[in-house]
C-alpha positions as CSV (number, residue, x, y, z in Angstrom):
1,M,-9.8,19.5,13.8
2,R,-10.1,16.2,11.6
3,K,-9.5,12.5,13.6
4,V,-7.1,10.3,12.5
5,F,-8.6,6.7,13.3
6,E,-5.7,4.4,13.9
7,V,-6.4,0.4,12.9
8,T,-4.1,-2.4,14.6
9,D,-6.1,-5.0,13.3
10,K,-3.3,-7.1,11.4
11,Y,-6.3,-8.5,8.7
12,M,-6.8,-5.4,7.9
13,I,-3.4,-4.2,7.5
14,D,-2.4,-7.4,5.7
15,E,-5.3,-7.1,3.3
16,V,-4.3,-3.5,2.1
17,L,-1.1,-4.5,1.5
18,S,-1.9,-7.3,-0.1
19,N,-3.7,-5.7,-2.5
20,S,-2.0,-2.6,-3.1
21,E,0.0,-3.3,-6.3
22,Y,2.7,-0.1,-5.9
23,G,3.6,1.9,-2.9
24,T,6.5,4.4,-2.2
25,L,9.7,3.6,-0.7
26,S,11.3,6.3,1.4
27,L,15.3,5.8,1.7
28,C,18.0,8.1,3.4
29,N,20.4,10.1,0.7
30,D,22.7,12.4,2.7
31,N,19.9,13.7,5.8
32,K,17.3,14.1,2.8
33,P,14.8,11.7,1.9
34,Y,14.7,9.9,-1.5
35,I,11.7,8.8,-2.3
36,L,10.8,6.2,-5.1
37,P,7.5,4.4,-6.5
38,L,8.0,0.7,-6.2
39,N,5.6,-2.7,-6.8
40,F,6.1,-5.5,-4.0
41,V,4.6,-8.4,-2.4
42,M,4.4,-9.0,1.4
43,A,5.3,-12.9,2.0
44,N,6.0,-14.2,5.6
45,D,5.3,-10.3,7.0
46,E,8.2,-8.9,5.2
47,I,8.1,-7.2,2.6
48,Y,9.9,-7.8,-0.7
49,F,11.0,-5.8,-3.6
50,H,13.3,-6.6,-6.9
51,G,15.0,-4.9,-9.4
52,A,18.6,-4.3,-10.8
53,K,21.9,-5.0,-8.5
54,K,23.7,-1.1,-9.6
55,G,21.9,1.7,-9.2
56,K,21.3,4.8,-6.8
57,K,18.4,3.3,-4.5
58,I,21.2,-0.1,-4.1
59,D,24.4,2.5,-3.2
60,L,21.8,4.1,-0.8
61,I,20.8,1.1,0.8
62,K,24.1,-0.1,1.6
63,E,25.1,3.4,3.2
64,N,22.1,3.4,5.3
65,S,19.5,0.2,5.1
66,N,16.9,2.5,7.5
67,A,13.7,2.9,5.1
68,S,10.1,3.5,5.0
69,F,7.3,2.5,2.8
70,N,4.1,3.9,2.1
71,V,1.0,2.2,0.6
72,V,-2.7,4.0,0.3
73,E,-5.4,2.4,-1.0
74,T,-7.6,5.4,-2.1
75,Y,-11.6,5.7,-2.2
76,S,-14.1,7.8,-3.5
77,L,-13.3,12.0,-3.1
78,L,-16.4,13.4,-1.4
79,P,-16.9,17.4,-2.9
80,S,-17.9,19.6,0.1
81,Y,-21.6,20.0,-1.2
82,F,-21.5,15.8,-0.8
83,S,-21.6,16.5,2.6
84,T,-23.7,19.9,3.1
85,D,-25.5,22.4,1.1
86,D,-23.8,25.8,3.0
87,G,-21.2,26.7,0.0
88,K,-18.0,26.1,2.4
89,A,-15.1,24.0,1.2
90,C,-14.0,22.5,4.4
91,P,-16.1,19.8,4.3
92,A,-14.4,18.6,1.3
93,T,-12.3,15.1,1.7
94,H,-10.9,12.3,0.3
95,L,-11.4,8.8,1.3
96,Y,-8.4,6.3,2.0
97,K,-6.5,3.2,3.6
98,S,-2.6,3.8,4.4
99,I,-0.2,2.1,5.7
100,V,3.6,3.1,6.7
101,V,6.0,0.2,7.3
102,E,9.2,1.6,9.0
103,G,12.2,-0.9,9.6
104,S,15.5,-1.4,7.8
105,I,16.2,-3.1,4.5
106,E,18.4,-6.1,3.6
107,F,19.4,-8.2,0.5
108,V,18.4,-11.2,-0.4
109,E,21.0,-13.6,-1.1
110,N,19.6,-17.1,-0.8
111,Y,18.3,-18.3,-4.0
112,D,15.3,-20.0,-2.7
113,E,14.3,-17.3,-0.7
114,K,14.3,-14.7,-4.0
115,A,13.1,-17.4,-6.3
116,N,9.9,-17.6,-3.8
117,A,10.2,-13.7,-3.4
118,L,9.4,-13.5,-7.1
119,E,7.2,-16.3,-7.5
120,S,4.8,-14.2,-4.8
121,L,5.5,-11.4,-7.0
122,M,4.3,-13.0,-9.8
123,K,1.0,-14.8,-8.3
124,K,-0.1,-11.6,-6.7
125,L,0.2,-9.4,-10.5
126,Q,-0.8,-12.5,-12.6
127,K,-3.3,-14.2,-10.8
128,E,-4.4,-16.2,-13.8
129,G,-1.1,-18.3,-13.8
130,K,-0.3,-18.9,-17.5
131,Y,3.5,-19.0,-16.7
132,I,6.5,-21.6,-15.5
133,P,7.1,-21.5,-12.2
134,L,9.9,-19.5,-11.0
135,N,11.6,-22.4,-9.2
136,D,12.2,-23.9,-12.5
137,E,16.2,-24.0,-14.0
138,I,14.6,-22.3,-16.9
139,Y,15.0,-18.6,-14.6
140,K,18.3,-19.7,-12.9
141,K,20.4,-17.1,-15.0
142,A,17.6,-14.2,-14.7
143,I,17.2,-14.8,-10.5
144,N,20.6,-14.5,-10.0
145,A,21.2,-11.8,-12.2
146,T,18.2,-9.7,-10.3
147,C,18.8,-7.9,-6.9
148,V,15.8,-8.9,-4.3
149,Y,15.8,-6.7,-1.3
150,K,13.3,-6.9,2.0
151,L,12.2,-4.5,4.1
152,V,12.1,-5.8,7.6
153,S,9.7,-3.9,9.4
154,S,10.0,-2.4,13.2
155,N,6.8,-0.5,13.6
156,I,3.9,-0.6,10.9
157,S,1.0,2.2,11.6
158,A,-2.6,2.3,9.5
159,K,-4.7,4.8,9.4
160,F,-7.9,4.5,7.2
161,G,-10.2,7.8,7.0
162,L,-13.5,6.4,5.6
163,G,-16.0,8.7,7.7
164,Q,-16.2,7.3,10.8
165,N,-16.2,10.9,12.8
166,F,-19.2,12.1,10.3
167,N,-22.6,12.2,12.3
168,E,-25.9,10.8,11.3
169,E,-26.9,13.3,8.9
170,R,-23.6,13.8,6.8
171,F,-23.0,10.3,6.7
172,N,-26.9,9.4,5.4
173,R,-25.8,12.7,2.7
174,V,-22.7,11.4,1.5
175,C,-24.4,7.7,1.3
176,E,-27.2,9.4,-0.9
177,N,-24.8,11.3,-3.2
178,L,-22.3,8.3,-3.5
179,T,-25.4,6.0,-4.6
180,L,-26.6,9.2,-6.7
181,R,-23.2,9.5,-8.5
182,G,-22.8,5.8,-8.7
183,T,-19.7,5.0,-10.1
184,K,-18.0,1.6,-9.2
185,K,-15.3,3.4,-6.5
186,D,-18.5,5.2,-5.3
187,L,-20.3,1.5,-4.3
188,K,-17.5,0.1,-2.9
189,T,-16.6,3.2,-1.0
190,L,-20.2,3.6,0.2
191,K,-20.0,-0.1,1.6
192,L,-17.2,0.7,3.1
193,L,-18.4,3.8,5.0
194,I,-21.3,1.5,6.5
195,Q,-19.0,-1.5,7.6
196,F,-16.7,1.3,9.7
197,R,-19.5,2.9,10.5
198,N,-20.9,-0.1,12.6
């Protein structure tokens, strides 16, 4: 049975949330999950989203504000032969970091908070700048027309599957195969394997 590696370090969790461009928001719909992918930004320890003021998502939030949000950073897919030469499929795995945030959705009505959330999103997604900041008057109509809402967390859990349970032989073999395959993702994964080995 595969071990689960929980992470509680706030810096590591915040780093995943800051680097990820989108995640999946799960809402309640007549006792069934309703899931949609959204881009987001974390600001002041809350997760902000934006969109239209009308639609199914908004109706569901008004009916039941409970929500869950998941973000996954994927790393290298490890074929079974990266771990063993016995031909068994079992060692095939995918390395990852996963964050789940549970809480309730609140609509943001304060203009300055909305503008700040949207500015934070722009800074995240357009790091090079080259736009007029969102506190400028030219955005007033657009910001007032935009729905901004936030997930206020009651619980955050994180699991990082980065080969922490590999024995020495498997670890060395995987590192060698990642180096040989040598994609940009493989080299990034290799650094993380070594980091989480220590």
